[in-house]
N, C-alpha and C positions, 0 to 999 in steps of 0.2 A: 638030698635036695635041700636047698636053702629054705629057711622059714618063710621068706617073703615070696617065693615062687610056687607055693602049693596050689594056688588057684589059677595059675597061668595056663592059658589055652592058646594054641596057635594052629593055623592051617597054612599050607602052601597051595596056592591056587594059580594055575596058568590060564589066562583068558585068550581065546582067539579074538582077532580084531572085530570090533563092533559089538562084542558081548558084554553083558553086565555081570558083575561078580555075584549078585543076588538081587532080588526085588528091593525097591525103596522100603526101608524098615527102620525101626527104633529099638535100641537096646536100653532097657531100664536098669539093668544090674551089671552091665559089663562095658568096658571101654573097647574101642577097636584101634588097632594100629595097622597101617598099610605101609609096606616097603615096596617101592617100585623098582624092580630089577632091570627091566628093559621095556621099551615101548612108551607110548604117550597115551594119555587118557584124560578123564575128568572125574573129579569127586564132587558129588552133590551132597551138601550137608545143610539140612533145613532148606531154606530158600536161596542159599548161596552156592555158587559153583567155583571150583578151583582146578586149574590145569595141573596135570601130573606128568612128570618127566622121569627118566631113569635116575635112580639114586635118591629120589624124594622119599621122605619118611613123614607120614601124617598120622597124628593121634587124634581120635575123635572121642570126646567125653560122652558119658551116658546121657540119655534123654534127647539126643538130636537124631533126626531121621537121616540115614546115609544111603548112598548108592554110588558105586564106583563102576565106570565103564572104560574099557580099553578101546581107544580110537585107532591107533596104529601100532604095529609091531615092527621094530627095526630088524 
């Protein structure tokens, strides 16, 4: 395993339409990266909202509250 990947953690999560990935939350010690494979949704980061579409990749730094919701699945 490469030296730089020792603390890397990942999950594969499939969301039904209208469901959130998890409650609105804050990570103090880890970043989050979302890769949208299919469907459309919305990412809430702090007080801002961003549309999500297939093939989007979003990186969220530590300290910001996040919530991802899948709105439609294609």
